C-alpha positions as CSV (number, residue, x, y, z in Angstrom):
1,X,-64.8,-76.1,-129.1
2,X,-68.6,-77.5,-128.6
3,X,-68.9,-80.3,-130.4
4,X,-66.5,-83.2,-132.6
5,X,-63.9,-85.4,-131.3
6,X,-62.5,-82.0,-129.8
7,X,-65.3,-81.0,-127.8
8,X,-64.2,-79.1,-124.8
9,X,-60.6,-78.0,-126.0
10,X,-59.9,-74.3,-126.1
11,X,-59.1,-72.5,-129.1
12,X,-56.1,-71.1,-127.6
13,X,-54.6,-74.6,-126.7
14,X,-55.7,-76.0,-130.3
15,X,-53.6,-72.9,-131.7
16,X,-50.7,-73.9,-129.7
17,X,-51.0,-77.3,-130.1
18,X,-51.6,-77.6,-133.6
19,X,-50.7,-74.3,-135.4
20,X,-50.4,-75.4,-139.0
21,X,-53.4,-77.5,-139.1
22,X,-55.9,-75.1,-137.6
23,X,-54.6,-71.6,-139.0
24,X,-52.6,-72.0,-141.8
25,X,-48.8,-73.5,-143.1
26,X,-45.9,-71.1,-141.1
27,X,-48.3,-69.6,-138.8
28,X,-47.1,-69.4,-134.9
29,X,-48.4,-67.9,-131.8
30,X,-49.8,-67.9,-128.2
31,X,-53.7,-67.3,-129.2
32,X,-56.3,-67.8,-132.4
33,X,-55.4,-64.4,-134.2
34,X,-58.5,-63.6,-135.3
35,X,-62.2,-62.7,-133.7
36,X,-65.3,-62.6,-134.9
37,X,-68.9,-61.1,-133.4
38,X,-72.1,-59.9,-133.7
39,X,-73.1,-57.2,-132.3
40,X,-76.7,-55.5,-131.5
41,X,-76.1,-52.0,-130.9
42,X,-79.9,-51.0,-130.5
43,X,-78.4,-48.0,-128.1
44,X,-75.0,-46.3,-128.9
45,X,-71.9,-47.7,-128.0
46,X,-69.3,-45.8,-126.0
47,X,-66.4,-43.5,-127.8
48,X,-63.9,-45.6,-127.5
49,X,-60.5,-46.5,-129.3
50,X,-58.0,-49.9,-129.4
51,X,-54.6,-49.1,-129.6
52,X,-52.5,-50.4,-132.6
53,X,-49.7,-53.1,-132.7
54,X,-46.9,-50.5,-131.6
55,X,-48.7,-48.4,-129.3
56,X,-50.4,-51.5,-127.5
57,X,-46.6,-53.1,-127.2
58,X,-45.4,-49.6,-125.8
59,X,-48.3,-48.6,-123.2
60,X,-50.2,-51.5,-122.6
61,X,-47.5,-54.4,-122.5
62,X,-49.4,-56.5,-125.2
63,X,-48.5,-58.5,-128.2
64,X,-50.7,-56.7,-130.7
65,X,-53.4,-54.2,-130.7
66,X,-56.9,-54.4,-132.4
67,X,-57.7,-53.1,-135.7
68,X,-61.3,-54.4,-136.6
69,X,-63.9,-53.6,-139.4
70,X,-67.7,-53.5,-139.3
71,X,-70.0,-55.1,-141.8
72,X,-73.5,-53.7,-141.6
73,X,-76.1,-56.5,-141.8
74,X,-79.1,-54.2,-140.9
75,X,-79.4,-50.6,-140.0
76,X,-82.5,-48.1,-139.1
77,X,-83.2,-45.2,-141.4
78,X,-80.7,-42.5,-140.4
79,X,-78.4,-44.8,-138.5
80,X,-75.0,-43.2,-138.5
81,X,-71.2,-44.2,-136.8
82,X,-68.8,-41.9,-135.4
83,X,-65.2,-42.8,-136.9
84,X,-62.1,-40.8,-137.0
85,X,-61.3,-37.4,-136.2
86,X,-62.2,-34.6,-138.3
87,X,-59.5,-32.7,-140.3
88,X,-57.7,-30.3,-139.0
89,X,-58.4,-30.9,-134.9
90,X,-55.4,-31.3,-132.8
91,X,-55.0,-33.4,-129.9
92,X,-55.9,-30.3,-127.6
93,X,-58.8,-29.6,-129.6
94,X,-59.9,-33.2,-129.2
95,X,-59.0,-33.1,-125.3
96,X,-61.1,-30.5,-124.7
97,X,-64.2,-31.9,-126.5
98,X,-63.7,-35.0,-125.1
99,X,-64.0,-33.1,-121.5
100,X,-67.2,-31.1,-122.9
101,X,-68.2,-34.9,-123.7
102,X,-68.9,-33.1,-127.3
103,X,-68.3,-35.7,-129.8
104,X,-69.9,-34.4,-132.8
105,X,-67.6,-31.3,-132.3
106,X,-64.4,-33.3,-133.3
107,X,-65.3,-36.5,-134.9
108,X,-66.8,-37.8,-138.3
109,X,-70.0,-38.8,-138.4
110,X,-70.9,-41.0,-141.1
111,X,-74.3,-42.6,-142.4
112,X,-74.6,-46.4,-142.1
113,X,-76.2,-48.5,-144.6
114,X,-76.9,-52.3,-144.8
115,X,-74.4,-54.2,-147.1
116,X,-71.4,-51.6,-146.5
117,X,-68.2,-52.2,-144.7
118,X,-65.7,-50.0,-142.7
119,X,-62.2,-51.1,-142.0
120,X,-61.0,-49.3,-138.7
121,X,-57.2,-49.1,-137.8
122,X,-56.1,-49.3,-134.8
123,X,-55.7,-46.2,-132.7
124,X,-59.2,-44.6,-134.5
125,X,-61.9,-43.0,-132.3
126,X,-65.3,-44.5,-133.1
127,X,-68.6,-45.9,-132.0
128,X,-71.7,-46.8,-133.4
129,X,-75.8,-47.4,-132.7
130,X,-78.2,-47.1,-132.2
131,X,-80.4,-49.1,-134.6
132,X,-77.7,-50.9,-136.2
133,X,-76.5,-54.6,-136.3
134,X,-72.9,-55.4,-137.1
135,X,-71.0,-58.1,-137.9
136,X,-67.4,-57.4,-136.6
137,X,-64.0,-58.9,-137.5
138,X,-61.0,-57.9,-135.7
139,X,-57.7,-58.6,-134.2
140,X,-57.9,-60.8,-130.5
141,X,-57.3,-58.7,-128.1
142,X,-59.1,-57.5,-125.1
143,X,-57.6,-53.8,-125.0
144,X,-59.3,-50.4,-125.0
145,X,-60.0,-47.0,-124.0
146,X,-62.9,-45.2,-123.6
147,X,-64.3,-41.5,-123.1
148,X,-67.2,-42.1,-121.1
149,X,-67.9,-40.5,-117.7
150,X,-68.9,-44.2,-116.9
151,X,-68.1,-47.6,-115.9
152,X,-68.2,-50.1,-119.4
153,X,-69.4,-52.9,-117.1
154,X,-71.9,-51.2,-115.2
155,X,-72.8,-47.9,-116.2
156,X,-71.9,-46.2,-112.9
157,X,-70.3,-43.1,-112.8
158,X,-66.6,-43.2,-112.9
159,X,-64.6,-41.1,-110.3
160,X,-63.3,-37.9,-111.6
161,X,-59.6,-39.0,-110.9
162,X,-60.4,-42.3,-113.1
163,X,-62.1,-40.5,-116.1
164,X,-58.9,-38.0,-116.2
165,X,-56.4,-40.8,-116.2
166,X,-58.4,-42.8,-118.8
167,X,-58.3,-39.4,-121.3
168,X,-54.7,-38.9,-120.8
169,X,-54.1,-42.5,-122.0
170,X,-56.6,-42.2,-124.6
171,X,-54.8,-38.9,-126.1
172,X,-51.6,-40.7,-125.8
173,X,-53.0,-43.9,-128.2
174,X,-55.3,-42.1,-130.5
175,X,-54.3,-41.4,-134.2
176,X,-55.6,-38.3,-135.9
177,X,-54.9,-39.4,-139.5
178,X,-57.2,-42.5,-140.1
179,X,-60.3,-41.3,-141.8
180,X,-62.1,-44.5,-143.0
181,X,-65.2,-44.9,-144.8
182,X,-67.9,-47.3,-145.8
183,X,-67.4,-49.1,-149.2
184,X,-69.8,-51.5,-150.8
185,X,-67.1,-54.2,-151.5
186,X,-65.7,-55.4,-154.4
187,X,-67.8,-58.0,-156.1
188,X,-66.5,-61.0,-158.5
189,X,-69.2,-63.5,-159.5
190,X,-68.3,-66.9,-159.7
191,X,-71.3,-68.3,-161.9
192,X,-74.8,-67.4,-162.6
193,X,-76.1,-68.3,-159.2
194,X,-72.9,-67.8,-156.6
195,X,-71.5,-64.3,-155.6
196,X,-68.7,-63.2,-153.8
197,X,-68.0,-60.2,-152.4
198,X,-64.7,-58.9,-150.6
199,X,-65.8,-56.7,-147.8
200,X,-62.4,-55.8,-146.5
201,X,-58.8,-57.0,-146.1
202,X,-55.5,-56.1,-144.2
203,X,-52.6,-57.8,-143.0
204,X,-54.9,-59.2,-139.8
205,X,-57.8,-60.2,-141.3
206,X,-59.9,-60.5,-144.7
207,X,-63.9,-60.7,-144.9
208,X,-65.9,-61.9,-147.8
209,X,-69.7,-62.5,-148.3
210,X,-70.9,-65.3,-150.4
211,X,-74.2,-65.9,-151.9
212,X,-75.9,-68.6,-153.5
213,X,-79.4,-67.6,-155.3
214,X,-80.8,-71.2,-155.9
215,X,-79.7,-74.4,-155.4
216,X,-76.5,-74.3,-156.7
217,X,-74.1,-74.9,-153.7
218,X,-71.1,-72.6,-152.4
219,X,-67.7,-74.3,-153.0
220,X,-65.1,-72.7,-151.6
221,X,-61.1,-73.6,-151.6
222,X,-58.6,-72.1,-148.9
223,X,-55.3,-72.5,-147.2
224,X,-55.8,-71.0,-143.4
225,X,-58.6,-71.4,-141.2
226,X,-62.1,-69.7,-142.1
227,X,-64.7,-68.4,-139.5
228,X,-67.7,-69.1,-141.4
229,X,-70.8,-67.4,-140.3
230,X,-74.3,-68.0,-141.3
231,X,-76.3,-64.2,-142.2
232,X,-79.0,-66.1,-143.9
233,X,-81.4,-69.0,-143.6
234,X,-80.1,-72.3,-142.1
235,X,-77.7,-73.8,-144.5
236,X,-76.1,-77.7,-145.0
237,X,-72.5,-77.1,-144.8
238,X,-70.4,-79.9,-146.0
239,X,-66.6,-80.8,-145.3
240,X,-65.0,-84.0,-146.5
241,X,-67.3,-86.6,-145.6
242,X,-69.1,-84.6,-142.8
243,X,-71.7,-82.4,-143.0
244,X,-73.9,-80.3,-140.6
245,X,-76.6,-77.6,-140.8
246,X,-75.4,-74.2,-139.5
247,X,-78.4,-72.1,-138.5
248,X,-78.8,-68.7,-138.8
249,X,-76.0,-66.1,-137.1
250,X,-74.2,-69.6,-136.0
251,X,-70.9,-69.6,-136.1
252,X,-68.5,-72.9,-137.5
253,X,-64.6,-72.7,-137.5
254,X,-63.1,-74.5,-140.4
255,X,-59.7,-75.6,-139.9
256,X,-56.8,-75.1,-142.7
257,X,-56.3,-78.5,-142.9
258,X,-59.9,-79.1,-144.0
259,X,-59.0,-77.2,-147.4
260,X,-62.3,-77.1,-149.1
261,X,-66.5,-76.6,-148.3
262,X,-69.3,-76.8,-150.0
263,X,-72.6,-75.0,-148.7
264,X,-75.8,-76.0,-150.3
265,X,-77.8,-73.2,-151.8
266,X,-79.6,-70.8,-151.4
267,X,-77.2,-69.3,-149.0
268,X,-75.7,-66.2,-147.4
269,X,-72.4,-66.6,-145.6
270,X,-69.3,-64.6,-144.3
271,X,-66.3,-66.2,-144.5
272,X,-63.4,-64.3,-142.2
273,X,-59.9,-65.6,-142.2
274,X,-56.1,-64.3,-142.0
275,X,-55.0,-63.9,-145.4
276,X,-52.2,-63.9,-147.6
277,X,-52.8,-60.5,-149.0
278,X,-51.4,-61.3,-152.3
279,X,-52.6,-64.5,-153.4
280,X,-56.1,-64.5,-151.3
281,X,-57.1,-61.1,-151.9
282,X,-54.7,-58.9,-154.4
283,X,-54.3,-61.5,-157.4
284,X,-57.6,-62.7,-157.5
285,X,-59.2,-59.2,-157.4
286,X,-56.5,-58.2,-160.5
287,X,-58.0,-60.8,-162.2
288,X,-61.4,-60.0,-162.1
289,X,-60.2,-56.3,-163.5
290,X,-60.3,-54.4,-160.4
291,X,-57.5,-51.2,-160.3
292,X,-55.0,-51.7,-157.7
293,X,-56.2,-48.4,-156.1
294,X,-59.6,-49.9,-155.6
295,X,-58.6,-53.2,-154.1
296,X,-56.4,-51.1,-151.7
297,X,-59.7,-49.5,-150.7
298,X,-60.5,-52.7,-149.0
299,X,-58.1,-51.8,-145.7
300,X,-54.5,-51.7,-145.4
301,X,-50.8,-53.5,-146.3
302,X,-51.5,-53.5,-150.0
303,X,-48.8,-50.3,-150.9
304,X,-46.0,-52.5,-152.1
305,X,-48.6,-55.0,-153.9
306,X,-49.7,-51.6,-155.7
307,X,-46.3,-50.1,-156.6
308,X,-45.8,-53.3,-158.5
309,X,-48.2,-53.1,-160.5
310,X,-48.7,-50.5,-163.6
311,X,-52.2,-48.5,-162.8
312,X,-54.6,-48.5,-165.6
313,X,-56.6,-45.3,-166.2
314,X,-60.0,-45.9,-165.0
315,X,-61.2,-48.3,-162.5
316,X,-63.0,-51.6,-164.1
317,X,-66.3,-52.7,-162.2
318,X,-67.3,-55.9,-163.4
319,X,-70.4,-56.5,-164.0
C-alpha cells in the first residue's frame, strides 16, 4: 500500500490478516488472488504460455496456474496476436514448428482492435504486439514457459541444452484445445449517461468497463475487492467520507469492506474483481436480456449455470 493508514503494508500480508475485509466474505488464501497490469507492447512479446492449475500443481509445485485476459486499449492498424494452436496440429508438429521458430505455421493469428477482449485459459500458447496497448487481468502467478532462443530477462542467447529443456517443459504444459476469440463484451446500460460493459469473466476474475459520458456519476456497489483502473482522463473517486483524484492509468484497490464507490463523470474506468459468477455476472446479464450461451462467451465456468436455464431461440442484444 502506498498511502492511507496502511501505507507500507504488503498486499500479501493484508490478504492473510484481513481476508474477508479485503477480498470478500468466506475467502481464504496466501496471496491476493487477482493481478492486473498495463502492457505497452511496442514490440512483439515472446511466444509463451502459463500452466493451468492442475499442470502447475503437478509439474511446477505451485498452488495455481495462470489464466489471463487481455483488454485492448489501443492497437495500430494491422495489429495482430497469436493465441492458441490451429485445428489439427499435433504435439509433434507443434514441436517441429517451435524448433524452426515458425510460429505462424501452427498458431492462430487474430486481428486486434481497440475495445475488444480475449479470455486466455491456462496452457494456451500466445503472444501479442507490436503496436498494442493492453490491460491484462490474471491469476496471481509468476510461472511461465517460453519458446524463444533467448533469455526473457536480457535477450541474451540461451544455451541449446536449456532451450531444448524449455521446449520439453512447454510441450508438457501446452493445451491444444483452447481456441480463444476476441469479443466486444456485453453492454448493459445503467442509465442515459452511464454505460457498463462486461468484458470477460471466469472463476478466477471478471473485468468490466464503465463509462460516464457527462457529469452524472458512476455508482457501483460490490461485495468483493475491486481493482479500479482509470483508462480515461483524471477522475474524482469517493468512498464513504474519503475522496481522491485518480490520474490516467493509475490503479486503486477498493477493499470489499468499502461496499460501494462513486466516480464523478465524465469517466472511463475498469473494474477487475474475483466474482461469484452467478450473482455478479450471470444473473445481471440474464436480467438484461442476454442468452446463456452469449454470457458463457465471456470466459469459462458457466456450464452448470447455462444448463440450468432454458435457452431462448435467439440472442437478444439490448439497445
